N, C-alpha and C positions, 0 to 999 in steps of 0.2 A: 120747288114749291115751298112756300113760307109757312112755317108752323108757328102759331101764336104761343106766347108764354103761358097762357091759361091752359092750352091743350097739353103742353109739356107737364105742367103741374098736376093735371088730372091723371095722366098716364103714370107719373111717378107714384102718385098716391095709390092707384090700383095695384101697381107692382109690389109696393111695400106691404099691402094688406094680404097678398096671396103668396108671398115668399114663405116657404116652409123648410123645416129641417128636422131630421129624425136621427136620433142617436141609437145605433144598433151595435151589438157585439156578438159574434159567434165565431168560434175557432174553426178554420178549415183544416182538416187533417187528411193525411194520406195514409191509407191502411195498407200495410204490407206484412206478409207472414215472415216471421223470423224463426231461426232455429230455436227450438224449445230448450230452455235452460234446465239444468239438472233439478232445481228446486221448484220448477213450475209444473202445474198440473194441466193448465189449458194453454192454447196458443196465445202468444203475446201480440197485441196491437201496438205498434210503435207510432207515436205522434210526431209528425214532422212539421215544423213551422212553415206556414204558407208564405211565399215570397210576395210581398205587396209593394209595388213600385209607386212612386209619386206621380201624380198628374198635375198639370199646371192649373192655376186657379181660374175659376170662371169670372167673367166680367159681369158682375151683378151688384145689386144694392146690398149693403151690409146690415140691413134691417132684418132680424131673424126672429122666428118663433118655431116651436115644435109642432108637428102635425102627426096624423095617423098614417101618413104615406111615406114611402122611401123618398129620399132627396134625389132629385134628378139634376145633375150638374151639367150645364152646357157652357161651352167655351166659344168665345168670339173669334179665337184663332183657328185657322183652317187645319192646323196640324193636330189639334186636340179632338178627341172623340167623346161621345156621350157615354157616361158610366152611371149605373145605379148601384149604390152600396146596400147589399142585402146579405143575409146569411147564406153562405155557400152551400149548395146542395151536393150531396155525395162527397167524394174525396178528391175532386179535381182542384188543383191550385188556381188561385185567382191571379191573372196576369194583366197588369195595367201599364199603359204607355208612360215613359219617363217624362220628367219635367226638369228644366234647368235650375229652378229655385223652389225651395220649400221651407215651411215651418212645420215640424212634425208633432203630432199629438198621438201618443201611443195608448192604445186601449185594449184591454183583455187581461187574461190571467197568466200570460207568459207563453201560451201555446202558439199564438200567432200575433202579429202586429199589423194594425191598419194605419196608414199614414195619410193624414189630411193636410192639404196645403192651406196656408193662410190666404184669405181672399184679398186681392189688391183693392185699394180704395179708389173709386172713380168719383169725379165731381158730379153732384146730383142736386137738383133742387128739391127741397123738402117742404111739404105743405104743413100748415099749422092746424090741420084737421084734428079733432079730438079722438084719436085712435088709441087702443090699449097699448100699454108699454111693452116694448119688445125686449127679448132677452139676449144679451151678448154674453161671451164667455165669462167675463169677470163681473157681470151685473148680477146683483143679489136681489131676489124677489121673494115674496111670501108664498109658501106652498099651502094652498087652501084645502086640497084633498089629495091623499096618497092611497092608491089602490095597488094590490098585487093580484095578477090574473094568471091562472094555470098551475097553481101550487096547492098542495094540501094545507090544512090548518097548521100542521107541524112545521112544514117548510116555510109557510108564510111568517111564522114567528121567527124563524131563523133569518129570513130575509130582512125583517124589520129590525132585528138586532144588528145586521151587517151594514145596512144603509144609514146614512146620516140625514137624509131628507125625510122629515116627518110633518104631518099636518099641523099648520100653525107655526112652523119653523121656517127659517130662511133656506134658500137653495139657489143654485146657479147652474148654467150649462156645464161647467167643468165639474161641479159636484155631482150632477146626474151621471156624468161619464164615470166618475169615481165610484158611484153606487153600483153601476152595472159591473164594473171590474170587481168590486167587493163581492157581489153576488156570485160571479163566476169563480172567485177565489175560494169559495166554500167547497168547491168540487162536487156539489150536489146537483148541478144543472148543466144540461147539454147546451143550452143557449139562453140568452137573456137580452132584452132590449127595453127601452123606456120611451114612452110617448107622453107628450104634454100638450096642454091647451091653455092659452092665456085667457084670463077673465078679468073683468074690471077689479076684482078683489085680489088677484094674484095669479097663481098657476095651479092647474089640476094635473097631477102626475099619475101615470099608470105604468107599472112595471109588468111586462109580459115575459114569463119564464117557461122553460120546458125542462122539467126535472129529468135527471138521469134515470133510465129504466135498466135495472140490473139484468144483464143477459148471460154472463158467465163469471166464473170465479178463478182466481189465480192465487197460488199459495207460495210464499217465499220464506225461506229460512227454516223449513220443517224437515225433521228426520223421523219423528214418531207420529206426528199428527198426519192422518191420511186425508185424501180428498173426500172420501166417503163420509168421514166424521164431520169435516167442514161443511159439506153440502147439506147434511141433516140439520145442522145448526142454522144455516142460512137459507133453508128451503122457502121460508115465507117471503124472502126478498126477491127471489128469482121471478123475472117477467113482471115485476111491479115497480112502481116509482119508489126510488130509494127512500128509506126511513131511518134517520139517525137513531131513533129510539129502538127500532128493531135491530140495528147494528150493535147497539150497546148491549142489548139482551143476548145477542149471539156471542159477543165477546165474553160475557159472564159465563155462558154455557161452555164455551171452549176452555176457559180458564178452569172451570170446575172439572171438565174432563181430564185436563192435565193433572189436577190435584188428586182426583179419584184413582188415577193410574200410577200414582207415586212420583210424578214429575213435579216436584215441589217448587222449583224455580222457574218453570216454563210459564210463559204468558203471551198474550197478544200485544204486540207493540203498536200496530196501527192497521186501519183498514182504509185504503185509498181507492176511491172510484175514479174512473175517467169518463169522458163524454160518450164513449162507445158502449158504456154499460158494463165494463169489466171491473170487478172488485178485486183489488190486490190485497190479500191478507198477509201482513208481515208478522212473524212470530219469532220469539227468542226462547229456546227450550232448555238453556243451561248446558250448553256444549262444554265438555271438559277439555280444556286446552293443555294443561300440564299437571303432573302429580309430583309434589316435592316432599322430601323427608327431612325433618330436622330433629336432632337428638337433644334431649333435655338432661341437664345435670341434676345433682341432688338439691340444688337451690331452685329448681324449676325454671331455669333459664336456658336459652338456646345458644348463648354466647358466653364465653368465659371472661375472667377478669381482664384479659388482654384484648378483648374485642374479637376473638376468633370464634368461629362456629364450633360448637361442641361436637366432637367426633363420636362415632359409634362403631361397634365391631360388626354389626350386621350389614351385609352388602345391600345397597339400595335396589339393585336389580333383583335380588332375591325377595326383598320385601314386596316389590311391585308385582312379582309373579304370584304372590299370594292373594292379590286383589282381583275381584271380578270387574270392577269399574276401571276402565282404561281410558287414556286420552282419545278424544274423538267420539266418545260415547256421551249419552245424555245423562245428566245427574239424576239419580234416584236415591232418596234418603234411606229407604229400606235396604238397598244394595250396599250403601256405605256402612250401615249398621252391621250387615253380615260380614263385610270386610274387616271391620274392627274386631268382631268376635273371632274371625280367622286369625288375626294377628295375636290375639290373646291366647288362642289355642296352641300357638307355637311354643308357648312357655318362655319366650324371650323377653317379653315386655311387661313391666310393672304397671305402666300407664300408657294409654293411647288416646290422643285427642285429635280431632279433625277441624281445621279452620278453612274458611272459604275466602278466596281472593278474586276480585273481579265482579262481574255481573252475569245476567242470564245470557248475554250474547257470547261471552267467553269467560270461562270459569277455571280457576286453578285451585286444586285441592292441596292443602298442606297438612301432612301428618306429623304431629309432634309426639315423639316416642321417648319414653324413659325405659332403658334396658335394665334387666336384672344384672347383678354381678355374676356373670356367666362362668367365670373361671375362679377356682379356689383350690388351695392346697393347705392341708392341715397336718401337722406333726404332733404326735402325742405319745403318752406312755401311761401305764397303770400297773397296779399290782393287786391280785386277789388270791385267796387261799386255794382256789381251784386251778387257776391257770398260772399263777406265779407272776413274774415280771413280764409285761407285754409292751412292745413298742408298735405304734401304728402310724401309717402314712395313708392319707386320704387325698386323692386328686380328682377334681371334676371340672369338666369344661362342657358347657351346654351349647356352645356355638362354635364348633370347630370350623375354621375356614369362613366364618360369617354366614353359613348356610344352614344353621340349626342342626347339625350333626352333634351327637353327644358322646363323650367318653367319660366313664366313671371307673375308678380303680381304687380299691381299698385293700391294704395289705397289713396283716398283723403278724408279728414275729414274737413268740414266747419261748420260755424255757422248754416247755413240753410239746409245743405244736407250732405249725406254720399254717396260716389261713389267708385266703384271698377271695375277693369277689370283684369281677371285672365285667364291664358291659359296654358295648358300642352300639349306638342307635343311629340309623339313618332313616328318618321317617318318610312315609309316603308323601308325595307332593302332587297336589291336584293339577299343578301347572305342567307336570310331566306324567300324564295318566298311564303311559305304557310302562313306566318304571315302578317296580314294587318297592315299598319300604321294607327294611329288614333290621333285625336285632340279633346280635351274637353275644352270648354270655358264657362265662366259665366261673366255677366257684369251688372252694374247699373250705369247710367250716366244721366246727365242733362246739356244741353247747349243751347245757343241761336240758333234759327233756321236760316239756310242758305236760306231756301225757303221763309219764311215770314220775310222779313227784316224790317228796320226802317221806310220804306215809309208808311206802314199801321200798326199801333200797335193794342193792345187790347183795349177793351172799357174803361178800367181803366187807359190807357196810358202806361202800361208796354209793354216791348218787349215780343215777343212770345218765349217761351222756350219749347223745346222738351225733355221729360224725357223717357228713355228707360230702360227696365229691361228684362233679358232673358238669354238664353244659348243655347248650341248646341253641337252636336257631329258629327264628320265626319270621314270617313274611306278612306284610300288612298292605291292605288296600281297601277303599270303601266300596260297598255294594248296596245300591239303592238306599242311600242315606245312613247306612250303618258302617262304622269303622270295624273291619274284620281282621283277624289274625289267625294264621295257620302255623302251628309250631311243632317242632320235633325235639324231644327232650330225653335226656338220659341222666339218671341219678343212681349212685350206689350208696346205700345207707348201712352203716355199721353201728352196733350197740356196744359201747365200751365203758370200762371203768376209768378212774382218774389217771391211771398209768398207761392207758391206751390198750388194755387187754380186752379181747372180745368176751362178751358175757351174753349168751343167748337167752338166759332166764333170770328172773329176779330171785329174791331170797325165798319166796314161797313157791318157786318152780313155775311161775307163770311165763309163757313164751313171750319174748320181746320182738320176735321177727317172724315173718311168714315161713322162711326157709328152715327155721330151727337152728341155724348156724350162727345167728347174730349178724349176718350179712344178707341184704336183699338187693337185687337189681330191678330197677323200674324203668322201662322204656315206654314212652307215651307219645301219642299224637293228640294235640290239643287244638281246639277251635274256639275263638272268642269273638263275640259281636257286641259292639258298644255304640250306643246312641248318646252323644254328649251334646246337651243343649245349655250348658252352663255359660254364664257371661264371663267367667274367669276361672280357669282350671285350678289355679293355685289358692285362691281365696274367693270362692263364688258367693254372690249375693242374691242371685236369682237364676232360675232355670232348673234343669234336671239332668240326671245321669243314670242310664240303665245299662247294666253289663250282664250278659248271659254267656256261660261257658260250659264246655264239655271236654273231658280229657279221657281218652281211651288208651288203656295199656296194651302193649304187645307182649304176650307171655313168653319171654325169653330170659335166660340168665338165671341166677340164683333166686329161688322163690317161685319162679314160673307164675308170676302174678297176672291175673286177668280181672280187670276192674274197669268201671266207668264212673267218673266223678262229675256230678252236675252241680252248677252254682248259679244263683241269681242274686243281683245286688242292685238296689234302686235308691237313689237319693233325690230329694226335692228341696229347693231353696226358695223361700217366699219372703220378699221384703215386707217389713212391718215398721211401725213407728209408734212405740208405746210412750216415748217422750221425745222432745225436740232435740235433734242432734244433726250436725253437719255430715257425720259419717253414717253409713247405712246400718240398720238393725235388721237381723235376719232370723227367721224361724226355719230351722233345718231338720229334716226327717230322713232317717235311713232305715231300710228294711232289707234283710238278707235271709236267704234260705239255701240249703244244700243237702245232698244225699249222695251215697256211694252204693253202686250196684256191683255185686261180685266180691272178689277177694279184697279185704281191707287190711293193710298192715297197721298194727295198733298205733305206731308212731305217726301215721297219717290221718288219724281220726280228727273230727272237728272239735277243737278245744275251745271252750267257752270260759270267759273271765279274763280280766287284765285291762291294760290301758287302751287296747283297740277292740275290746269286746264289752263285757259288763264291768264297768268301773266300780270300785269298792271291793272287788275280789282280786286275789293274785291270779297270775296267768294260769289258765287251765283249771282253776279250782271250782268252777261251776259244774263242768261236765266234760266228758270226752265221748262223743257219740258218732254213730254212722250217719245220722241226719241231725239237722239243727234249724232253728229260727232265731233271729236276732233283730231287735228293734231299738232304735235310739232316737231321741229327740233333743234338740238344743235350741236355746234362745241366745243369740250372739249380739252383743251390744258394745258400743265404744265407751271407753272411760276417758282416756286422753289420746293425743294424736297417734302414738305408737303402741298403746296398751288397750286391750279390749277384755271384756268379761264374758263368761258363759255360764248359763244354768242348764243342767243336763239331767236326763233320766235314761237308763238302759234296762233292757230285759232280754234274757236269753234262755233257751231251752233245748235239750237234746232230743225232745219228743219221745222220751222213754227208750231210746235206741242204744243206751250205753252198754247194756249187757250183750248186744250183738257184735261187739268188737272183740277180736281175738284176745283172750285172756281177761276180758272184762276189767280193764285198768281203772275205769271210773268206779265200778261197784266195789272192788276190793279196797279202794282207797277212800270210800265213803263220800264221794262227790254227790251233791244234792240233785244234779241233773237239770235244775233250772234255778235262776236267781235274778234278783232285781237290785239295781243300784241307782243312786242319785247324788247330786252334789253341785259344786260350783268350781269354776276354774278361771285362769287368766291366760291371755294370749299376748305375746310380745313380738312385735315386728322388728327383728334384729338383722344385722348384716349376714348372719348365718342362716336366715330364713325365719319362718314363724315358729317361735318356741311356745310349747304348750305345757301347762302345769294344772292338773285337776285334783281336787280333793273329793273322794267318793266315799259314800256310806252305803253298805249293803243291807239286805233284808235280814241278816244275821246279827246286825248291830255292830259289825266291824267296819273299820275305815282304813283307807289307803290313800297315799299320794302317788299320782301317776305323772310321769314326765314323758315328753315326746317332742317331735318336730312335725310341724304342719297341723292342720285341722284333723280332728278325729275321723271325719269323712267329708 
């Protein structure tokens, strides 16, 4: 049958006006349950890219336009089948027959790829009818109207920021494909497609989207953040279309939870949704990777002039055992502060600083430590009219073996006497809670009595001298926040003259010992509880110290003494700033009180006055009583780098208990029983320690200079 050319032209024109094409993109996924990872809270849905094979090109006209319907591609070859490209329903993969030749266009956000073959060009007769311009891949036309369907106002705004096709601007088929890919790339949409319609003025474009609906939560990288806390912050997102503003608010709430609970470095890194509605929340919590220790020299450097690291005596493993925060735990600033205070409490370090290396995903802590001069030996000699020529040897090591054990030994050898005082301390260590700390000491000394002063001497005109020899052992361990100590002590006290002869009474016949022989034996069991909250035990600038003690004697030996001594001592340190200074200024307050129940040897009375009591008075010149109170206040301020100043005031009273002491040593010597002193002093930070010099004026108008080592309290 013969077909006229006019009929062929007519058919070609009708075919051209009805050919449609639709660009769609939706990822096909295969859902499979996998084993739950350690840091996941909900089962994971793993996305598997769909295998899409290429089909051969249909034999059709290359005049194209977009329509509202899926493209139906038909092949003239018998081996090819009819395929409709639509979003895959469910999780089944799409299987398409192969083609020997293809030009591939990849579309999507990486979860799946769809391959479209390039259409072969066939000869065709084209009519000159006035039809609207059709859109090829590279042909640019004007977008007259751009609409978004299926999204909230918030998501519409995000889409319009992601796409490059806007009303009044230019677009093309390839650009529309890129826009769909950009929409999916936001991660906020389960599917997206674009429909277009040609008009005489250009192209009307409609983006059809389906937002992700949040179904479940997944937590990654968390050790302290729980799923319950996460769910509370994201409750408004569950079973609703995803909202970036809501996610941002949840991020702020989670970060605030971290901060409120002391996890200062922890934060949310990202929230990643997938098309199945699973929100994966990735967090970094400040996981401690390693803890390093670097020692600092006197110049404040961690390396010496030769480029070598500065060494320290303290063993690193001992230091690390003092710390609560260990590798593998989450950084908390308050825990690090407690660890720094613990290092100061060892008494080994003059300065402790902590530096952070890394970030919240993996953090290294670097402790920079400046040690005190732990080992010292001093040789000396002196002469006085009482003792004659004396040679002394003092040895001290505060860090034996690098584990904070202390040995102190003082030996004095004179013409008339041999004296010594030795002590070994192995403190309790919280890292070994089953082991008790212990202290062993032994001593022998003789000195002028503070109780029996020059007012009344011995019958031969000599001053009263107290000789003591003894020792003890005590055991330490903390109990409910208190440092406690249980001790067993023995002391033999003898009252002697300058030549070492026993003298049981003074010149007025007043007894000087309980036994009446001049020798007393005192065996006691003592218990002490201390709560130390100072920031530095050697030179505190803030915090407090409370010490309570009781000592019960066992009535054995000479004197058969039965007594109980009670003591309380409280110190408070408050930072102040009365003028600008780089070094701290401190207001310090000390309150003390004590009493003795039962037998009281006169030489063991509470003596008031002196450098460690009421300054401005000589030692013991205020009073000697069975009970006492003592109050001191100091304002400590810096002058230069190693020199500081002090203004002080002291008050002490024996509470009228002087006459209850055996022999009334205070009454017969005319001690006032209470006194007040005030003055100023300097503090010098020297290699030997903190040196103290105070000038005090008492309420009697007298003044004294007092020297000592360390702060008054």
